[in-house]
Each structure stands twice: as C-alpha cells, then as structure tokens.
N, C-alpha and C positions, 0 to 999 in steps of 0.2 A: 504494500500500500504506500502511496506517495501523496501525502496531504499538501495542499497549498492553502495556507491560512492568512487572513488579515488580522493582525493583533493590535489591540490598544493597550497601553500601559500607563494610565493616568496615575499621578502621585496621590496616595491616600495615606495620611499619617506619616509614619517613618519609612514607608515602602511604596510599592506600586501594585495596584490592582492589575490583573492580567485577564483580558477578555478577548475572545476571538471567534471567528467563524470562517468557513471556507468550504472547499471541495476536495475530494480525494479520488484518485484513480487507483484501481487495484487489479492485480492479475494473480490468480491462484496457481501455485506450482506443485504443492504436495499437501496432503491432509488426511484426516481420518474423522469419522463421525461415531458418536457413542450415544446409545439410547438406553435409558433406564425405564422409561414409560412412554407409551404412545396412547393418548386418550386414557381410558380406564384400564388398559392392558399393561400389566407389570412384567417386564422381562429385561434381560441384559443382552445387548447386542453391540458389536463394534464392527464397522465396515471401513474398508479402504475407500478414499475419495479419488475418483478419476475425473480429471478436468477435461470435459468434452462438451460440445454444443448439443449433441444428440446421442441417443443410444437406442438399441433394439432389445426389448425385453425377451424376445423369443430366442436370442442367441445365448446358448449355455455359457459361453466364455464371458459374457457381460453380466451374469447374474451374481448376486451376493456382494455387489459393490454399490457405492453411492455415486451418481453422476451429476456433476455440477458444472455450469458454464464458468469458464475461468475469468472472464472480464466483468468488472463492476465499476460503477460510478457512484459516489456518495457525497453527502454533505456532513459537515462536522461543526461542533461547538466546543469551546474550551473556556475554562474559568479558573482563576487561581490568584495567588498573591506572592509577590517577591519582596523579601525583607531587605532592610538596609544593608545587611552583610552579604547580599546576593544569593542567599538560600531561598528556595521557592518550593511551592507545592502547586499542583495543577490537576484539575479534573477535566477529562475530555470524553467526548462521545462522537461516534460516527454512525450514520444510518445509510445503508445501501439503497439506491433508488431502482436498481434493475432486478428483475426476477432472474436469479442465478440457477433455477431448476433447469436441468438439461431437457431438451425437447425429446419427447418419446417419438420413435419412428412413426411416421404418418399412417402406415398400414396397421398399426396396433391401436385401433380406436376404442377398444374395451377398457383401456386404462385411463384414469383421470389424471390430467396434468396438474401437478402441484405447484406451489409458489414458495420459493426460498429467498429470503432477504437477509443480508448481513447487518448485524447490529453489534457494535463494539463500544465498550466503556473502559476507561483507564484512569489511573492515578499516577502522577509523576512527582517525585521529590528529588531535588538536586541543587546544584550550585552553578550559577552562571559566571563564567570568566570574563 
C-alpha cells in the first residue's frame, strides 16, 4: 500500500496536532485468510490467498483457496499529536473503495458473487528527526 496524505500540523499547547486525509493505492502480493465463524456456523479454516481477477470454481486445482483481485484504491484519515520533544502518536485508518472479490467464471452462474472490501486501522508511536 502506498498512501498519499495531506497533513496539517497546527500548534496546540506545547506541541502540534496532526490531522490528515488522502488516498492510497494498493497491490496484493501474498496473503492468507482465516475464518473462525461465518454467520452462525462455528469452524476453523485457513486458506491461501491467490491474487487473480477471476477464477473457475469447477477447476479442482483452484478449489480450497481464496481468490482476491490484487489492485485496490482507498481513502484514509489520520489523527495524532506531536510533542515538543518530537515524540508522537498517531491513529490512522484506510477504507478500500473497490470490490476486491475475484470474479467467478461467467459460465458458473449458480454461485453468488461476493463483495470484499479492505479496511485497515493502525496506531503509530515514534520520534520525528
């Protein structure tokens, strides 16, 4: 993921407030998915994530994996505080705008197409040089 943020740092007391917003572009390379529960069904499942734009559920070689489109665009917000000694903390979040669920092969109309969106949250603590 590569975020591009616009950041404001107005002086507040003995430090600076940090507030920002922006966009992000992301490309999936490697991953795995883990499920503890889907709906009311409790089970433990872990799948390898394959980054492809489409997949064929009737192909035995493609079963047992999670197929996700590799490309995503998103928006982000951040908020934090930088102290006088340059120590800072920052909360951030990103929301993916694209459906990253891989398209099911057109010939397999019996399967319902799902929607997968990326949501990320984070906390940073550090020192600015």
